[in-house]
N, C-alpha and C positions, 0 to 999 in steps of 0.2 A: 343160742349159738352153739353149734356142734363143732368140736375140734378133735382132730386125729393127728398124732405125731407119728411120722413114718421116716424110714431111712431111704435116701435116694439110691435107687438101684442101677441107674444107667452108669456105665463105665466112664463116660465123659461128663457126668453130672448133669445138671439141668441146663445144657447148652442147646444149640440150634435145633437139632432134630427132635430130641426129647421134649424140649419146651414147645415146639410147634405141635407135636402130637397132643400134649396135655392141653394146650390152649384151644386147639380145634375141638377137642372133646368137651372142654369146659364151656365153650361158646354154645354148644348144642343143648346144654342143660337148661332147665327152667328157672334156675336161681343163680345168684352171684356166689362164687366160691373164691376164697382168698388163700394164698400160699405165702409162707414166710419163714425165715429163720427164727427160732425161739428168741424172744426178747427184742426182735426188730419189727419194724412196721411191715405188715403183710401187703401183698400186691394182688391185683386181679388176675386170677388163674386163666382168664380167657385171652390174655395178652402174652404172646411168646417173648416179646421184647422185655416186658416187665419181669417175667420169670427169669430170663437170662441175667437181669441186673442183680438178682439175689446172689449170684456167684456160688450157688450151692454145688458142691462136688460130690463125687461118688462116696457114699457112706455117711454123708452129712445128714443130720436130723432136721426135718422141716415140719411145720405145722400147717395143716390144711383145715380151713374152717368155713362155715357157712350156716345158713338157716335150715337148709334141707339136708337131713342126715344121709340120705341115699346119694345125693349129689356129692357131698363131701367124701363119702366112702368111695365113689367111683373115681374121683380125681386122686385120692390117696392111693388107691390100687395102682393107678398108672405111674405115680411117682416111684413106687416100690419096684416097678419092672425095669429091666434093662431095655429101654426103648431104642437104643442105638444098635442093638444086635439085629442082624438080618436073618 
């Protein structure tokens, strides 16, 4: 299992728009990727609703994990971006 700890980059945290973008990208991957707050149970990164239930805000640290390193890295890179910026 590969795990990367990253900082949430979106100004609104992992709320509706950023969560939707991350979930859409995770759904297109060939493996399951999980995302969660350190010490808490991780959720399926392909579900925007589950991502939003984490309550992760801007600057919070989250762990992205999965079996395929490149898929984990792809989701982690999205979490670090400000996905709410236009």
